[in-house]
C-alpha positions in Angstrom: 0.0 0.0 0.0 2.9 2.4 0.7 3.8 2.5 -3.0 0.5 4.4 -3.6 1.6 7.3 -1.3 3.2 9.4 -3.9 2.6 12.6 -5.8 2.6 10.7 -9.0 -0.3 8.6 -7.8 -2.1 11.7 -6.6 -1.7 13.3 -10.0 -3.0 10.2 -11.7 -6.0 10.1 -9.5 -6.7 13.8 -9.6 -9.0 15.7 -11.8 -8.8 19.2 -13.4 -9.2 21.0 -10.1 -6.5 18.9 -8.4 -4.1 19.6 -11.3 -5.0 23.3 -11.2 -4.1 23.5 -7.5 -0.8 21.8 -8.2 0.1 24.1 -11.1 -1.0 27.2 -9.0 1.3 26.2 -6.2 4.2 25.6 -8.6 3.6 29.1 -10.1 3.5 30.6 -6.7 6.7 28.9 -5.7 8.6 30.1 -8.8 7.3 33.6 -8.4 8.3 33.6 -4.7 11.8 32.3 -5.3 12.4 34.8 -8.2 11.3 37.6 -6.0 13.5 36.3 -3.1 16.6 36.1 -5.2 16.0 39.4 -6.9 15.2 41.3 -3.7 18.1 39.5 -1.9 20.6 40.8 -4.5 19.1 44.3 -4.4 19.2 44.3 -0.6 22.8 43.2 -0.5 23.7 46.1 -2.9 21.7 48.6 -0.8 23.4 47.6 2.4 26.8 47.9 0.7 25.9 51.4 -0.3 25.2 52.6 3.2 28.8 53.8 3.5 28.2 56.5 0.9 26.7 58.7 3.5 30.0 59.1 5.3 31.7 59.6 1.9 29.2 62.4 1.2 30.1 64.3 4.3 33.8 63.8 3.8 33.6 65.4 0.3 35.1 68.9 0.0 32.1 70.3 -1.9 28.5 69.5 -2.5 28.9 68.4 -6.1 31.8 66.2 -5.0 29.6 64.7 -2.4 26.8 64.0 -4.9 29.4 62.3 -7.2 30.7 60.2 -4.4 27.2 59.0 -3.5 26.3 58.3 -7.1 29.5 56.3 -7.6 28.8 54.0 -4.6 25.1 53.7 -4.8 24.1 51.5 -7.8 20.5 51.2 -6.7 20.1 55.0 -6.3 18.6 54.8 -2.9 20.8 57.4 -1.3 21.6 59.3 -4.5 18.0 60.7 -4.8 18.4 62.6 -1.5 21.9 63.9 -2.4 20.7 65.1 -5.9 17.7 66.8 -4.4 19.9 68.6 -1.9 22.2 69.7 -4.7 19.3 71.0 -6.8 17.9 72.9 -3.9 21.3 74.4 -3.1 21.6 75.6 -6.7 18.3 77.4 -6.3 16.2 75.0 -8.4 12.6 74.5 -7.3 10.3 71.5 -7.8 8.7 73.3 -10.7 12.1 73.7 -12.5 12.5 77.4 -11.8 9.0 78.4 -12.9 6.6 80.4 -10.8 4.6 77.9 -8.8 3.0 77.2 -5.5 6.0 75.2 -4.5 8.3 78.1 -5.2 6.2 80.5 -3.2 7.1 78.9 0.2 10.3 79.5 2.0 13.5 77.6 1.2 13.3 75.6 4.4 9.9 74.3 3.5 11.0 73.6 -0.1 13.9 71.6 1.3 11.6 69.6 3.5 9.2 68.8 0.6 12.0 67.8 -1.8 13.7 65.6 0.7 10.4 64.0 1.7 9.6 63.2 -1.9 13.0 61.7 -2.4 12.5 59.4 0.7 9.1 58.4 -0.6 10.6 57.3 -4.0 13.4 55.4 -2.3 10.8 53.7 0.0 8.7 52.7 -3.0 11.7 51.0 -4.5 12.7 49.3 -1.3 9.2 47.9 -0.8 8.6 46.7 -4.3 7.9 42.9 -4.4 7.0 42.6 -0.7 3.3 42.6 -1.4 3.8 39.6 -3.7 5.8 37.7 -1.0 3.2 38.6 1.7 0.3 37.4 -0.6 2.1 34.1 -1.4 3.0 33.5 2.3 -0.6 34.0 3.4 -2.5 32.2 0.7 -0.2 29.2 -0.3 -1.2 27.1 2.8 -4.9 27.6 2.0 -4.4 26.7 -1.7 -2.7 23.5 -0.5 -5.5 22.9 1.9 -8.0 23.2 -0.9 -6.1 20.5 -2.8 -6.2 18.3 0.3 -9.9 18.8 0.9 -10.7 18.2 -2.8 -8.6 15.0 -2.7 -10.3 13.7 0.5 -13.7 14.5 -1.0 -12.9 12.3 -4.1 -11.6 9.5 -1.8 -14.8 9.5 0.2 -16.9 9.6 -2.9 -15.0 6.6 -4.3 -15.6 4.7 -1.1 -19.3 5.6 -1.1 -19.8 4.5 -4.7 -18.1 1.1 -4.0 -20.4 0.3 -1.1 -17.6 -1.3 0.9 -15.2 0.4 3.3 -11.6 -0.8 3.1 -8.7 0.9 4.8 -6.4 0.6 1.8 -9.0 2.2 -0.4 -9.3 5.2 1.9 -5.7 5.6 3.3 -4.1 5.9 -0.1 -6.1 8.7 -1.6 -6.3 10.6 1.7 -2.5 10.3 2.3 -1.9 11.5 -1.2 -4.3 14.4 -0.7 -2.4 15.5 2.4 0.7 16.0 0.2 -0.9 19.2 -1.1 -1.0 20.7 2.4 2.7 20.0 2.8 3.4 21.5 -0.6 1.5 24.6 0.4 3.5 25.0 3.5 6.8 24.5 1.6 5.8 27.3 -0.7 4.7 29.6 2.2 7.5 29.2 4.7 10.4 30.6 2.5 8.1 33.5 1.5 7.4 34.3 5.2 11.0 34.2 6.2 12.1 36.3 3.3 9.4 38.9 3.9 10.4 39.3 7.5 14.1 39.5 6.5 13.5 42.1 3.9 11.3 44.2 6.2 14.1 44.2 8.8 16.6 45.4 6.1 14.2 48.0 4.9 13.6 49.4 8.4 17.4 49.8 8.9 17.8 51.5 5.5 14.9 53.8 6.0 16.2 54.8 9.4 19.5 55.7 7.7 17.7 57.6 5.0 15.7 59.6 7.5 18.9 60.5 9.4 20.6 61.5 6.1 17.6 63.7 5.2 17.6 65.3 8.6 21.3 66.2 8.2 20.8 67.4 4.7 18.0 69.7 5.8 20.2 71.1 8.5 22.9 71.8 5.9 20.5 73.4 3.4 18.9 75.7 6.0 22.0 76.6 7.9 21.7 80.2 6.7 18.0 80.6 7.2 
């Protein structure tokens, strides 16, 4: 009887819904691992770029500082703040120098708005892909459970139609159906761990960005 406890046997016994559940879990697993690998590489490059903040303040001039940040920040997370600070120091407004509501406020308020917008863009880049990981982590176990419930339903239906209850006729299909719950958990667990890890890295990076923006604001408004 043990030879029947296999995914191949489950696939042979399954119908269109059982196959659809299996294909859906496979697609979710592939999407999850692609996102994990891509986000992992990006997070590694972002953390390596954290030292550009010190390089910025060690530069002799503001343009040199911006160049130092751009050279050491391939993901552009810190560069956006430095470039906005340089543009504000040169007298450029958010409207490109034209008369506008943004240009009507004081330079300190302009600096606050520009730096806040830069942080918002960097935050959006850092958090891209996390919604997909969270969705897979929360739904994959239920998708696997759906496959299990559907497989058990078919097993019980087969027993009911045969008119006799034999343990080998029930244990095989039910055991195969439970495989789908395990597959759902195998898809969800890496997504949960990766989601929590990336959130931890993002919180650290955003804290550094906030401190960098605060220091830039103090630098830009030092004469106000």
